[in-house]
ZAMARGU-4260 file (C-alpha; in steps of 0.2 Angstrom, whole numbers, plus 5000, padded with zeros to 4 digits):
<rodrens>
0) 4779/5574/4484 | 4765/5566/4494 | 4766/5565/4513 | 4765/5550/4524 | 4747/5557/4528
5) 4742/5557/4510 | 4748/5539/4508 | 4739/5534/4524 | 4723/5543/4518 | 4724/5533/4501
10) 4726/5516/4511 | 4711/5521/4523 | 4700/5526/4508 | 4704/5510/4499 | 4703/5498/4513
15) 4693/5506/4527 | 4697/5508/4545 | 4711/5498/4553 | 4722/5498/4568 | 4737/5510/4569
20) 4749/5496/4569 | 4742/5489/4553 | 4742/5506/4545 | 4760/5508/4549 | 4764/5491/4541
25) 4755/5496/4525 | 4764/5513/4523 | 4780/5504/4526 | 4777/5491/4512 | 4770/5505/4501
30) 4786/5515/4503 | 4796/5499/4500 | 4786/5494/4484 | 4787/5512/4477 | 4806/5512/4479
35) 4807/5495/4471 | 4795/5498/4456 | 4799/5517/4453 | 4816/5520/4461 | 4807/5535/4470
40) 4800/5536/4488 | 4781/5540/4490 | 4785/5552/4504 | 4799/5561/4512 | 4797/5556/4530
45) 4810/5543/4536 | 4803/5526/4542 | 4809/5524/4560 | 4812/5508/4570 | 4800/5507/4584
50) 4795/5493/4597 | 4780/5489/4586 | 4790/5488/4570 | 4794/5502/4557 | 4784/5518/4558
55) 4782/5535/4550 | 4784/5545/4566 | 4772/5559/4563 | 4758/5547/4558 | 4762/5536/4573
60) 4761/5551/4585 | 4744/5556/4578 | 4736/5538/4578 | 4745/5528/4592 | 4732/5531/4605
65) 4717/5526/4594 | 4710/5508/4593 | 4705/5510/4575 | 4711/5523/4563 | 4698/5530/4550
70) 4700/5542/4535 | 4697/5557/4546 | 4715/5556/4553 | 4724/5559/4536 | 4725/5573/4524
75) 4717/5572/4507 | 4726/5560/4495 | 4723/5570/4480 | 4742/5573/4477 | 4747/5555/4474
80) 4752/5552/4456 | 4744/5537/4448 | 4760/5528/4446 | 4763/5529/4465 | 4745/5525/4469
85) 4748/5508/4460 | 4761/5503/4473 | 4749/5505/4487 | 4740/5489/4493 | 4722/5488/4487
90) 4714/5474/4497 | 4710/5474/4515 | 4723/5466/4527 | 4719/5453/4539 | 4719/5464/4555
95) 4725/5453/4569 | 4728/5467/4582
</rodrens>
């Protein structure tokens, strides 16, 4: 199973650098869509409630002090099966942070 960092790496590779808050939103939505479409989670780490919204805690701890998060913060996304990669957003978000 992929880690939250693998999912983040895939998102960053596809969409480019973004704010930590935007990245957290996208991993949350990717996890939700994976559960809806496949009935299986993308990653094991629980999503935690935070004052900025839902977060993957280990990813948040690694990126929260950054203004922009780039691909270098995440592990390699090679372990994402194609069926899971399809549930991850593929177009750049409107980053308003």
